[in-house]
C-alpha positions in Angstrom: 12.7 -61.3 -8.6 13.2 -63.3 -11.8 15.9 -62.5 -14.4 13.2 -61.4 -16.9 11.7 -59.0 -14.5 15.1 -57.6 -13.7 15.8 -57.0 -17.4 12.4 -55.3 -17.9 12.9 -53.2 -14.9 16.4 -52.1 -16.0 15.1 -51.4 -19.5 12.3 -49.3 -18.0 14.8 -47.3 -15.9 16.9 -46.5 -18.9 13.9 -45.5 -21.0 12.8 -43.2 -18.2 16.3 -41.7 -18.1 16.2 -41.0 -21.9 12.8 -39.4 -21.5 14.2 -37.2 -18.8 17.1 -36.2 -21.0 14.7 -35.5 -23.8 12.5 -33.4 -21.5 15.4 -31.3 -20.2 16.8 -30.9 -23.8 13.5 -29.7 -25.1 13.1 -27.2 -22.2 16.7 -25.9 -22.8 16.1 -25.8 -26.6 12.9 -23.8 -26.2 14.5 -21.3 -23.9 17.6 -20.9 -26.2 15.3 -20.6 -29.2 13.1 -18.0 -27.5 16.2 -15.9 -26.6 17.5 -16.2 -30.2 14.1 -15.0 -31.6 14.1 -12.0 -29.2 17.7 -11.2 -30.1 16.9 -11.5 -33.9 14.2 -8.8 -33.5 16.5 -6.5 -31.5 14.7 -7.0 -28.2 17.8 -8.2 -26.3 20.2 -5.4 -27.2 19.9 -4.0 -23.8 20.8 -7.4 -22.2 23.9 -7.8 -24.5 25.0 -4.3 -23.7 24.4 -4.7 -19.9 26.3 -8.0 -19.9 29.3 -6.4 -21.8 29.4 -3.7 -19.2 29.2 -6.1 -16.3 31.6 -8.8 -17.4 34.3 -6.9 -19.3 37.3 -6.4 -17.0 37.9 -2.7 -16.5 41.6 -1.7 -16.1 43.9 1.2 -16.9 46.8 -1.1 -17.6 47.4 -3.5 -20.6 48.0 -7.1 -19.6 50.0 -8.0 -22.7 52.4 -6.4 -25.2 50.8 -3.8 -27.5 50.5 -5.2 -31.1 52.2 -3.0 -33.7 48.9 -3.0 -35.7 47.2 -0.9 -33.0 46.5 2.6 -34.5 48.6 5.5 -33.2 46.4 8.0 -31.3 47.7 11.6 -31.5 45.9 13.9 -29.1 45.5 17.6 -28.5 45.4 17.6 -24.7 44.8 20.4 -22.4 48.4 21.5 -22.4 48.6 21.7 -26.2 45.2 23.3 -26.4 46.4 26.1 -24.1 50.0 26.6 -25.4 49.5 26.0 -29.2 45.9 26.8 -29.9 45.3 29.6 -27.4 42.3 27.9 -25.9 40.3 29.0 -29.0 37.6 27.2 -30.9 37.6 26.5 -33.8 41.2 25.5 -33.5 43.9 27.8 -35.0 44.6 26.7 -38.5 48.4 27.4 -38.4 48.9 25.2 -35.5 46.7 22.5 -37.1 49.0 22.6 -40.2 52.0 22.0 -38.0 50.2 19.1 -36.2 49.2 17.5 -39.5 52.6 18.0 -40.9 54.1 16.1 -38.0 51.7 13.3 -38.5 52.2 13.0 -42.3 55.9 13.1 -41.8 55.6 9.5 -40.4 54.1 8.5 -43.8 51.1 6.6 -42.5 48.9 4.6 -44.9 45.8 6.1 -43.2 45.1 9.3 -41.4 41.8 9.7 -39.5 41.1 13.2 -38.2 38.4 13.5 -35.7 38.3 17.3 -35.9 35.9 19.7 -37.7 38.1 21.3 -40.4 35.6 23.0 -42.6 36.4 26.7 -43.3 35.0 29.3 -41.0 33.5 32.6 -42.2 36.7 34.6 -41.7 38.9 32.2 -43.5 40.0 32.5 -47.2 38.9 30.0 -49.9 42.4 28.8 -50.4 44.0 27.4 -47.2 47.3 25.8 -46.5 45.4 23.2 -44.5 43.4 22.0 -47.5 46.5 22.0 -49.7 48.4 19.8 -47.2 45.6 17.3 -47.0 45.1 17.1 -50.8 48.9 16.6 -51.4 48.9 13.8 -48.9 45.9 12.1 -50.5 47.6 12.4 -53.9 50.7 10.6 -52.6 48.6 7.6 -51.5 47.7 8.4 -47.9 44.0 7.5 -47.1 42.6 10.5 -45.3 39.2 10.3 -43.4 37.4 13.4 -42.2 34.2 13.7 -40.2 31.0 14.9 -41.8 30.6 18.6 -41.2 28.0 20.0 -38.8 25.2 22.0 -40.4 25.4 25.7 -39.4 23.8 28.5 -41.5 22.6 28.2 -45.1 25.4 30.4 -46.4 28.1 28.6 -44.4 26.7 25.2 -45.4 26.9 26.1 -49.1 30.5 27.0 -48.6 31.1 23.8 -46.8 29.6 21.8 -49.7 32.1 23.5 -52.1 35.0 22.8 -49.8 33.9 19.1 -49.4 33.7 18.7 -53.2 37.2 20.0 -53.7 38.6 17.5 -51.1 36.5 14.7 -52.6 38.2 15.4 -56.0 41.5 15.0 -54.2 40.5 11.5 -52.9 39.7 12.5 -49.4 36.8 10.6 -47.8 34.2 11.8 -45.3 32.6 9.5 -42.7 30.2 9.6 -39.8 31.8 10.2 -36.4 28.7 9.1 -34.5 29.2 6.3 -31.9 26.8 3.7 -30.7 26.1 3.9 -26.9 24.1 1.7 -24.7 23.1 3.0 -21.2 25.6 5.8 -21.7 28.5 3.5 -22.5 30.2 2.5 -25.7 30.3 -1.3 -25.8 29.6 -2.1 -29.5 30.1 -0.4 -32.8 28.2 -0.5 -36.1 29.6 -2.3 -39.1 28.7 0.6 -41.3 30.7 1.5 -44.4 29.9 5.2 -43.8 31.6 5.2 -40.4 35.0 6.8 -40.1 36.5 3.7 -38.5 35.4 1.3 -41.3 36.5 3.8 -44.0 39.9 4.0 -42.3 40.4 0.2 -42.7 39.1 0.1 -46.2 37.1 -3.0 -45.2 34.4 -3.6 -47.8 32.9 -7.0 -46.7 29.6 -8.3 -47.9 27.7 -7.5 -44.7 28.3 -3.8 -45.2 25.5 -1.9 -47.1 25.7 -0.7 -50.7 28.6 1.7 -51.4 27.0 5.1 -51.3 29.4 7.7 -49.9 29.2 11.3 -48.9 31.2 12.4 -51.9 28.8 10.5 -54.2 25.8 12.2 -52.6 27.4 15.6 -53.1 27.7 14.9 -56.8 23.9 14.6 -57.1 22.7 17.1 -54.5 23.9 20.6 -53.6 23.3 20.7 -49.8 24.5 19.3 -46.6 21.0 18.0 -45.9 21.5 15.3 -48.5 24.1 13.7 -46.3 21.3 12.6 -44.0 20.5 10.0 -46.6 23.5 8.1 -45.3 21.4 7.4 -42.2 18.6 5.9 -44.2 17.9 2.2 -43.6 19.0 1.1 -47.0 22.4 2.8 -46.5 23.1 1.7 -42.9 24.0 -1.6 -41.4 22.1 -3.3 -38.6 25.1 -5.4 -37.9 27.3 -4.5 -35.0 30.2 -6.1 -33.1 31.6 -5.9 -29.6 34.4 -3.3 -28.8 37.4 -5.3 -27.6 38.4 -4.0 -24.2 42.1 -4.8 -24.6 42.1 -2.9 -27.9 40.8 0.2 -26.1 43.5 -0.1 -23.3 46.2 -0.6 -25.9 45.1 2.5 -27.8 45.2 4.6 -24.6 48.5 3.2 -23.5 50.1 3.9 -26.9 48.6 7.4 -27.3 50.8 10.4 -27.8 50.1 14.0 -26.7 51.1 16.4 -29.4 54.0 18.7 -28.7 55.7 21.0 -31.2 59.0 19.7 -29.9 59.4 15.9 -30.0 56.1 14.6 -31.5 57.4 14.4 -35.1 60.5 12.5 -34.2 58.5 10.1 -32.0 56.0 9.4 -34.8 58.8 8.8 -37.3 60.4 6.3 -34.9 57.1 4.4 -34.4 56.2 4.5 -38.1 52.5 3.7 -37.5 50.3 2.6 -40.5 47.2 4.3 -39.0 47.2 7.6 -37.2 44.1 8.9 -35.5 44.1 12.6 -34.5 41.6 14.0 -32.1 41.0 16.3 -29.1 41.3 15.5 -25.4 40.6 19.0 -24.1 36.8 19.0 -24.2 34.8 16.9 -21.8 31.8 17.1 -24.1 33.6 14.8 -26.6 34.4 12.0 -24.1 32.8 8.6 -23.7 32.5 5.9 -21.1 33.6 2.5 -22.2 33.5 -1.0 -20.7 37.3 -1.2 -20.9 38.2 1.2 -18.1 36.6 3.4 -15.5 37.7 6.8 -16.8 36.0 8.4 -19.9 38.1 8.5 -23.1 38.1 11.0 -26.0 36.0 10.2 -29.1 39.2 9.7 -31.2 40.3 6.9 -28.9 37.0 5.1 -29.5 37.5 5.4 -33.2 41.0 4.0 -32.9 39.8 1.2 -30.7 37.0 0.3 -33.2 39.7 0.1 -36.0 41.7 -2.2 -33.7 38.6 -4.3 -32.8 37.3 -5.1 -36.3 37.5 -8.7 -37.0 39.1 -9.3 -33.5 36.0 -10.5 -31.6 34.0 -13.4 -32.8 30.4 -13.7 -31.8 28.6 -16.9 -32.9 24.8 -17.3 -32.3 25.2 -20.9 -33.3 27.8 -21.6 -30.5 25.7 -19.6 -28.1 22.6 -21.7 -28.9 24.5 -25.0 -28.5 26.0 -23.7 -25.2 22.6 -22.8 -23.9 21.2 -26.2 -24.9 24.1 -28.1 -23.3 24.2 -26.2 -20.0 20.4 -26.1 -19.9 20.3 -29.9 -19.9 23.1 -30.2 -17.3 21.4 -27.6 -15.0 18.1 -29.2 -15.5 19.3 -32.5 -14.0 21.2 -30.6 -11.3 18.2 -28.6 -10.2 15.8 -31.6 -10.5 18.1 -33.6 -8.2 18.4 -30.8 -5.7 14.7 -30.1 -5.6 14.0 -33.8 -5.1 16.2 -33.8 -2.1 14.3 -30.8 -0.7 11.0 -32.6 -1.4 12.2 -35.7 0.5 13.0 -33.6 3.5 9.4 -32.3 3.5 7.8 -35.6 2.7 4.4 -35.9 4.4 4.8 -39.6 5.2 8.1 -38.9 7.0 6.6 -35.9 8.7 3.7 -38.0 10.1 6.0 -40.6 11.5 8.5 -38.2 13.0 8.4 -36.6 16.4 7.9 -32.8 16.7 11.5 -31.8 17.1 12.4 -33.8 14.0 9.6 -32.1 12.0 10.9 -28.7 13.1 14.5 -29.7 12.2 13.5 -31.0 8.8 11.6 -27.9 7.9 14.6 -25.8 8.6 16.9 -28.1 6.7 14.5 -28.0 3.8 14.5 -24.2 3.9 18.3 -24.1 4.0 18.5 -26.6 1.2 16.1 -24.5 -1.0 18.1 -21.4 -0.3 21.2 -23.3 -1.2 19.7 -24.1 -4.6 19.3 -20.4 -5.3 22.8 -19.7 -4.0 24.2 -22.3 -6.4 22.3 -20.6 -9.2 23.9 -17.3 -8.2 27.4 -18.7 -8.0 27.0 -20.3 -11.4 25.8 -16.9 -12.7 28.9 -15.2 -11.4 31.1 -18.0 -12.9 29.4 -17.7 -16.3 29.9 -13.9 -16.3 33.6 -14.3 -15.3 34.1 -16.8 -18.1 32.5 -14.5 -20.6 34.7 -11.6 -19.5 37.8 -13.8 -19.9 36.6 -15.0 -23.4 36.1 -11.5 -24.8 39.7 -10.7 -23.9 40.7 -13.7 -25.9 38.6 -12.7 -28.9 35.2 -14.5 -28.3 32.0 -13.1 -27.0 29.2 -15.4 -25.8 26.5 -13.3 -24.1 25.9 -15.0 -20.7 22.5 -13.2 -20.3 20.3 -15.8 -22.0 22.1 -18.6 -20.2 21.6 -16.8 -16.8 17.9 -16.2 -17.5 17.4 -19.7 -18.6 19.1 -21.1 -15.6 16.9 -19.2 -13.2 13.8 -20.2 -15.1 14.9 -23.8 -14.9 15.4 -23.5 -11.2 12.0 -22.0 -10.8 10.1 -24.4 -13.1 11.7 -27.5 -11.6 10.7 -26.5 -8.1 7.9 -29.0 -8.0 10.0 -31.8 -9.7 10.3 -33.7 -6.4 6.5 -34.2 -6.3 6.4 -36.1 -9.6 5.1 -39.6 -8.6 6.3 -41.6 -11.6 8.7 -40.6 -14.4 7.4 -41.4 -17.9 8.7 -44.6 -19.6 6.6 -44.5 -22.8 5.6 -41.9 -25.4 2.0 -42.0 -24.2 3.0 -41.3 -20.6 5.5 -38.6 -21.8 2.8 -36.9 -23.9 0.4 -36.9 -20.9 3.2 -35.4 -18.8 4.3 -32.9 -21.5 1.6 -32.5 -24.1 3.3 -29.6 -25.9 6.5 -31.5 -26.7 5.8 -31.6 -30.5 5.6 -27.8 -30.6 8.7 -27.4 -28.5 10.6 -29.8 -30.7 9.5 -28.0 -33.8 10.5 -24.6 -32.4 14.0 -25.9 -31.5 14.5 -27.5 -35.0 13.4 -24.3 -36.6 15.9 -22.2 -34.6 18.7 -24.7 -35.3 17.9 -24.6 -39.1 18.0 -20.8 -39.1 21.4 -20.8 -37.3 22.9 -23.3 -39.8 21.6 -21.4 -42.8 22.8 -18.1 -41.3 26.2 -19.6 -40.7 26.5 -20.8 -44.3 25.3 -17.6 -45.7 28.1 -15.7 -44.0 
């Protein structure tokens, strides 16, 4: 073969390789862009939640030292509920005053109380409990209470009067509702009206307009008006993953309230944020992806406070990762399927004796099964990596990558039957006539991601 022919052949091989790279990159880009579009319209929330539940390592022990910024959880457990509250609901107010006095003695900057404290029908209008909270708010402690539960018209009207008096003292009311997916708390809403966001005083741009419960009660004279806080214009569609290590740290640092010893322990720890709640009612417990056992609602609020800003989730990095691994896996699966096709080549089958045909068929079957086994192992590895990353403060949903990988393995099943790889645009267009639309879709998704990243 002449030198000129060798150079032309070598150039043709490199052009064919570039076309193969371009083909796999287009396929990966289309899959990543399709997943991005589905996620943008909220159609992949179930996949994200399922992946968080599957990949987050569940444990009852903390793997590292507990940061001092973790909120202090103060719980009314079964023992305290029996000995100090007489197993009664609503909770006895005298014991609540003692509990809150112990918490406020530590002089926290923020006190979040996940208990219903509105006055009952048999209570007087002036209560020591309200005076204690108002005095603490006047001295600079941020106090967050849950929105009251509607009861009867007369009781609701009294509750409105009570809320207004506390609002004037500077006390805030927030939503205690928690986002659950498939019965488990894995993400939380970035909503300014939630108790956890109010407790941090975080007023970032992505949070909706500042309309609070106290502001609504200035204009309206009923608890029904507080439902406006759930209107689309006053809520945030943004949400973030709950950090598993934050939940475990909150539980490990939690303190059951005791009349003897709790005050001294809190004064020793000097927490900036204290979250008070009950751990005596199974109806107020939630499953999380951090550990196997359910936790009280107050623990979830504390973990949300500790998780805010601690887990980064980038759609841009996810799209780039899907594109890169899609290309690599495309070449891998194409290579493997070509080997399987060679084992089942008709020309070799016609020239081989019967026992070799039988052996090749079984080898081809084992090789094809091995491809799906490789895909399964890569899936488990991607999920393990995602679980390790979320503990380090990063979350990349492996679901789109896993779906794309199996689609790649399925679509490239016939790659070994391709007679001649394209070496020119005309041949490539005949081989893949939709490539301009695929390229346009990928560029559109990339442009959206870049603009979205700069906007934030």
